[in-house]
C-alpha positions as CSV (number, residue, x, y, z in Angstrom):
1,M,-17.2,117.6,6.6
2,E,-19.6,116.0,3.9
3,R,-21.8,118.2,2.2
4,F,-25.7,117.1,2.0
5,Q,-28.3,117.7,-0.3
6,V,-31.7,118.9,0.9
7,G,-34.0,115.9,1.4
8,Q,-30.9,113.3,1.3
9,K,-31.3,110.3,3.4
10,I,-28.5,109.2,6.1
11,D,-28.1,106.2,8.5
12,T,-26.6,107.5,11.5
13,T,-26.2,107.0,15.4
14,V,-27.4,108.9,18.2
15,V,-24.8,110.5,20.3
16,A,-26.8,112.2,22.8
17,V,-30.3,113.1,23.6
18,S,-30.2,116.6,25.5
19,G,-33.3,119.0,26.4
20,D,-35.4,119.3,23.3
21,T,-32.6,118.0,20.9
22,V,-31.3,114.7,19.5
23,F,-27.6,114.8,18.3
24,I,-26.4,112.6,15.7
25,D,-23.1,111.4,14.4
26,L,-22.4,113.0,10.9
27,G,-18.7,111.8,11.2
28,L,-15.3,113.7,11.5
29,K,-16.5,114.7,15.0
30,S,-19.1,116.5,13.5
31,E,-23.1,116.4,14.6
32,G,-26.3,117.0,13.5
33,M,-29.4,117.9,15.3
34,L,-33.0,117.3,15.1
35,S,-36.1,117.7,17.4
36,V,-36.7,115.1,20.3
37,A,-40.3,115.7,19.7
38,E,-40.2,113.4,16.5
39,F,-39.5,110.6,18.9
40,T,-41.7,111.7,22.2
41,D,-45.2,109.9,22.4
42,K,-48.5,111.7,23.8
43,E,-47.4,110.4,27.4
44,G,-44.1,112.1,26.9
45,N,-42.1,109.1,26.6
46,V,-39.2,109.5,24.3
47,S,-38.2,106.4,22.3
48,V,-34.8,107.2,21.3
49,K,-31.6,106.9,23.5
50,E,-27.8,107.2,22.9
51,G,-26.2,104.5,20.7
52,D,-29.5,104.0,18.7
53,K,-29.3,103.7,14.9
54,I,-31.9,105.9,13.1
55,S,-32.5,107.2,9.4
56,V,-32.7,110.9,9.1
57,F,-33.4,113.2,6.2
58,F,-31.3,116.6,5.6
59,L,-33.4,119.7,6.1
60,G,-30.6,122.4,5.8
61,E,-27.9,124.4,7.7
62,K,-29.2,127.1,10.0
63,R,-26.5,129.4,11.8
64,G,-23.9,126.8,11.4
65,E,-26.0,123.8,12.4
66,M,-26.8,120.8,10.4
67,L,-30.6,120.4,10.8
68,F,-32.3,116.9,10.0
69,T,-35.7,115.1,10.5
70,T,-37.4,111.9,10.2
71,R,-40.3,113.3,8.6
72,L,-41.2,116.8,7.1
73,S,-43.3,119.0,9.1
74,G,-45.9,121.2,7.3
75,E,-44.4,124.5,8.6
76,K,-41.3,123.6,6.7
77,A,-42.8,122.5,3.5
78,D,-42.1,124.9,0.9
79,N,-42.0,124.0,-2.9
80,S,-38.4,123.5,-2.8
81,V,-38.2,121.1,0.0
82,L,-41.6,119.2,-1.1
83,E,-39.6,118.6,-4.4
84,S,-36.7,117.4,-2.5
85,A,-38.9,115.2,-0.3
86,W,-40.5,113.8,-3.5
87,K,-37.2,112.9,-4.9
88,S,-35.6,111.5,-1.8
89,G,-38.7,109.6,-0.7
90,M,-38.8,112.0,2.8
91,P,-42.0,111.4,4.7
92,V,-44.1,114.3,5.2
93,E,-46.6,115.4,7.5
94,G,-50.0,116.5,6.2
95,K,-53.8,116.9,7.5
96,V,-56.6,115.2,6.0
97,E,-58.8,117.8,5.1
98,K,-61.7,116.2,3.7
99,E,-63.1,113.5,1.5
100,I,-63.5,114.5,-2.2
101,K,-64.0,112.3,-5.3
102,G,-61.6,109.3,-5.4
103,G,-60.0,110.0,-2.3
104,F,-59.1,112.9,0.1
105,E,-57.6,116.6,0.2
106,V,-54.3,116.7,2.3
107,T,-52.8,119.9,3.2
108,I,-48.9,120.0,3.7
109,G,-48.2,123.3,5.4
110,T,-49.9,125.5,2.8
111,T,-49.8,123.0,-0.1
112,R,-52.6,121.0,-1.2
113,A,-52.2,117.4,-1.9
114,F,-54.5,114.4,-3.0
115,C,-54.6,111.2,-1.7
116,P,-56.5,108.3,-3.6
117,Y,-58.6,105.9,-1.2
118,S,-56.4,103.0,-2.2
119,Q,-53.5,105.0,-0.7
120,M,-54.9,105.6,2.6
121,G,-54.5,103.5,5.7
122,Y,-52.8,100.0,5.4
123,R,-54.7,96.5,5.4
124,Q,-57.1,97.1,8.1
125,K,-60.4,98.2,6.7
126,A,-61.8,101.7,7.8
127,E,-64.5,104.3,6.9
128,A,-63.1,107.4,5.0
129,S,-64.7,109.5,7.8
130,E,-62.1,108.0,10.5
131,F,-59.2,109.8,8.6
132,V,-60.6,113.1,8.0
133,G,-59.1,115.9,10.5
134,K,-56.4,113.7,11.3
135,H,-52.7,114.7,10.9
136,L,-50.9,111.7,9.2
137,T,-47.5,111.0,7.6
138,F,-47.3,110.6,3.8
139,I,-45.0,109.8,0.8
140,I,-45.3,112.1,-2.0
141,Q,-45.6,109.7,-5.1
142,E,-46.2,112.5,-7.7
143,Y,-44.8,116.2,-7.9
144,K,-46.0,118.0,-11.1
145,N,-46.5,121.7,-12.6
146,E,-44.0,123.3,-9.7
147,G,-46.2,121.9,-6.7
148,K,-49.6,122.4,-8.2
149,S,-50.5,118.9,-8.6
150,I,-49.3,116.5,-5.9
151,V,-50.1,112.9,-5.0
152,V,-49.5,111.5,-1.7
153,S,-49.4,108.0,-0.2
154,N,-50.2,107.1,3.5
155,R,-50.1,103.4,2.7
156,A,-46.5,103.7,1.4
157,V,-45.4,105.0,4.9
158,R,-47.1,102.2,6.5
159,E,-45.6,99.5,4.7
160,R,-42.4,100.8,5.1
161,E,-42.8,100.9,8.8
162,A,-44.3,97.5,8.7
163,K,-41.3,96.2,7.1
164,E,-38.9,97.6,9.4
165,H,-41.1,96.3,12.4
166,L,-41.0,92.9,10.6
167,S,-37.3,92.9,10.2
168,E,-36.7,93.6,13.9
169,L,-39.2,90.8,15.0
170,S,-37.4,88.2,12.6
171,K,-34.4,88.8,14.8
172,Q,-36.2,88.2,18.0
173,I,-38.7,85.7,17.0
174,S,-37.4,82.4,15.6
175,E,-38.4,78.7,15.8
176,G,-37.8,77.5,19.5
177,K,-38.3,81.0,21.2
178,I,-40.7,81.3,23.9
179,V,-43.0,84.2,23.4
180,R,-45.6,86.1,25.4
181,G,-48.7,87.4,23.8
182,K,-52.4,88.3,23.9
183,I,-55.2,86.5,22.1
184,T,-57.1,88.8,19.9
185,A,-59.3,86.4,17.7
186,L,-60.7,82.7,18.0
187,K,-61.5,80.9,15.0
188,D,-62.6,77.1,14.4
189,Y,-58.9,76.3,13.3
190,G,-57.2,78.3,16.0
191,A,-56.5,81.5,17.7
192,F,-54.7,84.4,16.7
193,V,-52.0,85.8,19.3
194,D,-50.7,89.5,19.0
195,I,-46.9,89.7,19.7
196,D,-45.7,93.2,19.7
197,G,-48.2,94.1,17.0
198,F,-47.7,91.0,14.9
199,Q,-50.7,88.3,14.4
200,A,-49.1,84.7,15.0
201,L,-51.3,81.8,14.8
202,L,-52.0,79.2,17.7
203,P,-53.5,76.3,15.7
204,V,-56.4,74.5,17.7
205,S,-54.0,71.2,17.3
206,E,-51.5,73.0,19.2
207,I,-53.6,74.3,22.2
208,A,-53.3,70.8,24.1
209,H,-52.4,67.2,23.8
210,R,-56.0,66.4,24.4
211,R,-58.6,66.9,21.6
212,I,-60.1,70.4,21.6
213,E,-63.8,70.4,20.3
214,K,-64.4,74.1,21.3
215,I,-61.8,76.5,21.4
216,D,-63.8,79.1,23.2
217,E,-64.0,76.8,26.3
218,V,-60.3,76.8,26.9
219,L,-59.1,80.0,25.5
220,S,-60.7,83.8,25.7
221,V,-59.9,87.0,23.8
222,G,-57.7,89.1,26.0
223,Q,-56.2,86.3,27.7
224,E,-52.2,86.2,27.8
225,V,-50.2,83.4,26.9
226,E,-46.9,82.0,26.8
227,A,-46.0,79.9,23.7
228,K,-43.1,78.3,21.7
229,V,-42.6,79.3,18.1
230,I,-43.0,76.2,16.1
231,K,-42.9,77.7,12.7
232,A,-41.6,81.1,11.5
233,D,-41.8,82.1,7.8
234,W,-41.1,85.9,7.8
235,E,-41.2,85.9,3.9
236,K,-44.8,84.8,4.0
237,E,-45.3,86.8,7.2
238,R,-46.6,83.6,9.0
239,V,-45.5,82.4,12.6
240,S,-47.2,79.1,14.3
241,L,-47.2,78.8,18.1
242,S,-47.6,76.0,20.5
243,L,-49.1,75.7,23.9
244,K,-48.7,72.0,24.2
245,A,-45.1,72.2,23.4
246,L,-44.2,73.6,26.8
247,E,-46.3,70.6,28.5
248,K,-45.3,67.2,29.3
249,D,-46.3,65.0,26.6
250,P,-48.3,62.0,28.1
251,W,-47.4,59.8,25.2
252,D,-43.6,59.9,26.6
253,S,-45.0,57.1,29.4
254,V,-47.8,55.6,27.6
255,A,-46.0,52.5,26.4
256,E,-44.8,51.7,30.1
257,K,-48.2,52.6,31.7
258,Y,-50.4,50.7,29.0
259,T,-48.7,47.4,28.3
260,A,-50.5,44.8,25.9
261,G,-53.0,43.3,28.3
262,T,-53.7,46.1,30.5
263,K,-57.0,46.5,31.5
264,V,-58.4,50.0,31.8
265,D,-61.8,51.8,32.6
266,G,-62.1,54.8,30.1
267,T,-64.8,57.2,28.5
268,I,-66.0,57.2,25.4
269,A,-64.5,60.4,23.7
270,R,-65.8,60.1,19.8
271,I,-67.4,57.7,17.7
272,A,-66.7,57.3,13.9
273,P,-68.1,54.8,11.5
274,F,-65.2,52.1,12.0
275,G,-64.9,52.2,15.6
276,I,-65.0,54.4,18.9
277,F,-62.2,56.1,20.5
278,V,-61.8,55.8,24.3
279,N,-60.1,58.4,26.6
280,L,-57.8,56.5,29.0
281,E,-56.3,59.8,30.7
282,E,-56.0,63.4,29.8
283,G,-54.4,63.7,26.4
284,I,-54.5,59.8,25.4
285,D,-57.1,58.3,23.7
286,G,-57.0,54.6,22.0
287,L,-59.3,53.1,19.2
288,V,-61.6,50.2,19.8
289,H,-62.3,49.2,16.3
290,I,-65.5,48.0,15.1
291,S,-64.3,44.4,14.9
292,E,-63.6,44.3,18.4
293,L,-67.1,45.5,19.5
294,N,-69.1,42.4,19.1
295,V,-71.5,44.1,16.8
296,D,-72.4,43.7,13.1
297,K,-70.0,45.4,10.7
298,N,-72.9,47.7,9.3
299,T,-74.1,48.7,12.9
300,N,-74.6,52.8,13.5
301,L,-72.2,52.9,16.4
302,S,-73.6,56.5,17.3
303,K,-76.8,54.9,18.1
304,K,-75.4,52.0,20.2
305,F,-72.8,54.0,21.9
306,K,-72.7,57.5,23.4
307,V,-69.9,60.4,24.1
308,G,-69.2,60.4,27.8
309,D,-69.9,56.9,28.7
310,K,-67.9,54.9,30.8
311,F,-66.3,51.9,28.6
312,S,-63.9,49.0,29.7
313,V,-61.1,48.3,27.2
314,V,-58.1,45.8,27.2
315,V,-55.0,47.2,25.4
316,L,-53.9,45.3,22.3
317,S,-51.0,47.3,21.1
318,V,-49.3,50.7,21.5
319,S,-47.3,52.7,19.0
320,R,-45.6,55.6,20.9
321,E,-44.4,56.8,17.4
322,E,-47.6,57.2,15.8
323,K,-49.6,57.8,19.1
324,R,-52.0,54.8,18.7
325,I,-53.3,52.6,21.2
326,A,-55.5,49.6,19.7
327,L,-58.1,48.6,22.1
328,K,-60.7,45.8,22.6
329,S,-63.8,46.1,24.7
330,A,-63.9,44.1,28.1
331,S,-65.5,43.6,31.5
332,S,-65.0,46.9,33.7
333,V,-62.3,47.0,36.5
334,E,-64.9,47.2,39.0
335,Q,-66.6,44.1,37.7
336,D,-63.2,42.0,38.0
337,N,-62.6,43.2,41.4
338,E,-66.2,42.3,42.6
339,A,-65.7,38.9,40.9
340,A,-62.5,38.4,42.8
341,S,-63.9,39.4,46.0
342,Y,-66.5,37.1,45.6
343,M,-64.3,34.1,44.7
344,A,-62.0,35.0,47.8
345,K,-64.9,35.0,50.2
346,Q,-66.1,31.7,48.7
347,S,-62.7,30.0,49.2
348,S,-62.6,31.2,52.8
349,D,-66.0,30.2,53.8
350,S,-66.3,27.7,56.9
351,Y,-68.5,25.4,55.1
352,S,-66.9,22.4,53.0
353,A,-67.2,21.9,49.6
354,D,-69.9,19.1,50.2
355,T,-72.2,21.7,51.6
356,Y,-72.6,23.2,48.5
357,N,-72.9,20.0,46.3
358,P,-76.1,18.2,47.2
359,F,-75.0,15.3,45.1
360,A,-71.4,14.8,46.7
361,A,-73.5,15.1,50.3
362,Y,-75.9,12.4,49.1
363,F,-73.4,9.7,48.0
364,K,-71.3,10.5,51.1
365,N,-74.5,9.7,53.3
366,R,-75.0,6.5,51.4
367,K,-71.6,4.8,52.6
C-alpha cells in the first residue's frame, strides 16, 4: 500500500457510505476513512454517495486505519499539521474572532491567525461585522516562526470552489441547451437569471419577438423561467439566454401573409425622425418611411402622429432575412369595406340610372 505524507492530497472514489463514515478507495483493495459529517448539511442531507469522485487530504494513521479529510478542523490542528496544511494547500476550519487593524483575527484550534480584508469573502460585498463569529474555511498562505505568524485566506477557498463549480456547470450548460432558472435582477438591458448559483444574462432583445419597452412589465424578480442557451463563454464566465428562441418566430410566415399590395390596419408602435413603425401583429412591425406619409420632409412626426393610434397601410415589400417590411399609408380597411358596401347597394337599387341623372332624364322627356 502507498505511504502517504500528512497533508498529502489525493483524488479518489467513494466506495461506501456507512453510518458516520465515508470509505474511499486507496487502491490494492485498501480503503481510507473520513467523517460523513463533512458532507452533511444543516438539514442532515448527505451530499456524497458510492461512486462519487472526491479530493481528500491525509491526516494520519490511527490503530491501522488511514484517516482523511476534505478540510482540517480545529481540534486536529496542531503545529505540525498546520505546517503540512500550508505546504499542501489543505483547507482548514477557523473561527473569525474579531475585526482588527487591516483584517480579522482567526483561531484555528488554539492557534491564532490573521486574515486580511482583501482575503475575506468572495466577489460579493459585505460588512466586516457579517463575518465576525462565523466558522469559515481558509487556506494558509503564510506559515512563519513555527506557527506564531500565520496568514490565511477565505477568498482562496471560495475561488477554488467557484472554479470547480464552473467546471461542472460548463459540462451541463452549453449552447443549445434548455435550462431553468430564477430571475434575480432586472436591468434596462436585460434580466439576470440564477442557474444553480451562476448568473446568466437574458438580454432584453431575447425576451420576446416583439419590442419590449419596459422589462418590468413582462418579467419580475423571483420569477422562474425556462430558456435556451444561445451563448456560453466559460473562460469569460458569460452565458446568454433566450426566451423567444423557444417560441415560434412570427417572421417565418410573414412573406406569405403580407404580400406586396396587402392592405392592413395596424397601430403606431414607434415614431422616428425618418418615419413611423406600425405594428401589424404580435412581433411584426413595418416602417412607413417619411416619403410615404404625404408630409413635408422637415415635419416633426412626433407632433403629427401618436404612439398607439390606429394606422392603415399597404405593404410595399417584405424581407424575411432582414426582418423588414416597407409600408405606405392608405385608407383603412373599414373605409374600403364601407365604400364597397355603398357601391354594391347603388348597383342593386331599383331606380334606373336616369333617375339619378337629371340631365339624361331631361333629354329623354324632350324626345
